[in-house]
Every structure is written in C-alpha cells, then in structure tokens.
Phi, psi and omega in degrees: 000130181270134176286154179288141174291309170225180184289336186250004181283143179296152181305318181292326175301316179297319180295327182265011187310311181298324177292319180296317177298317181294319179293318177298318178298318177300314180300338180249026169093007179240097183276349186297321180295320179294319177300318178295319179298320180295322180291330186291321184184199184295145179275125179297153182304323181294337183268338182306313179298327179294313179296322178297316178298322178294313181297322180280356179082011180277336178243120182233154177295148177274090185296327179295313178293322181297324181291339181264358184297136176251344175247132182307143184307321182285351181254347185308305184290329178294316177297313182299317180295321179297314180296316180301318181299315179294319178295324177294321177298316178298318179296319179297317178297317182296318182278342182077032185273356181244157179242110183247118179051042177079000180244125177278116176291173183151158185305313183294315181294317179296315180300316180298314181296326183264358181067034180240169176281144179304324181295327177295316180294317179299314179297322179295316179295321176296321177295322177298319179296317177297323180293323177302312180296317182295317179295321177297319179298315179296315181298326181267352181071036181229177178278163177295328178298322178297316179295317179299321177294320177299315180298318179298317178298317180298312181297325178295317178297319179296315182295322183276351182304136019272358176285118176235000000 
C-alpha cells in the first residue's frame, strides 16, 4: 500500500510519485532521476508518452528555468508536496472537515472549546499557514514566493494528472 503524497492527491498519482518527481527533475535539467527510474523497472503506461516525447525530441528540459533554480530539480516536488500536506491539514482544521476523537474541528468548534472568538482562531490558523511557507523557505534558503510558486506548480500537476 502506497502512502499518500498529500491528503488530496489521487491514488494513482501517489503510486507514480517517484516517476512524477523524476519527470519534473528532467523538465528542470536533471535527467539522472528519470534514468534511474527507467533502470529500476517497468515504465508505467502514464509515463510512456512522456518518454516517447523525450526520445523524439518533442519534450526538452527548460534550461532557462533550470538555470534559475534555487532548489535542486530532484527536490522541487518533494518540498512542494510537504508544504502542501501541511497547508491541507490547516485547511481541514479550519473548515472542520475532519473528525478527531468524536469532535469536528473547525474555527467555531475550536473557538468554543478554547473560549475564544472564531476570528482569533481563524487568524491563528492563517498565521500558521504563513509560518509553514516561511519555515520551508528558510530551510531551503529561498524566498517565500519561491515556495508559493512551487506549491502552485505542484497543485497544477495534481489537477492536470494524469497529464504530467
């Protein structure tokens, strides 16, 4: 059983995670991960068209984008997925979409339990989300905008899946 990359990624996306990371790395100038994936075993059906495009020269790395990378190509999607997972957890707590020990979290319920106003709880959760992005930026030595762009790229790949 494959663990989820994030809480909202489709099961097949999770199964192909190493391939998705390798294709993203290739797109940003690092072909070594894709080469290693090919050596390890059978190429999944979803990846075959991508490999065919690469072999035929129709898909090439974006060298301009690769030259500007501040996070190594093979780590981009891993960082983005980690940040997305934490942001999704905060969102779930904020919306009250999860049931923890028989209590539905959510701004109103948390505020009631803590004797605080809902707006205070909401602002705290929003601050927590900003802190997640900020800590990731510090850990990677990049700006918060870079992390936000990575998250946006990751979410775009998830939304467009199975096209990667």
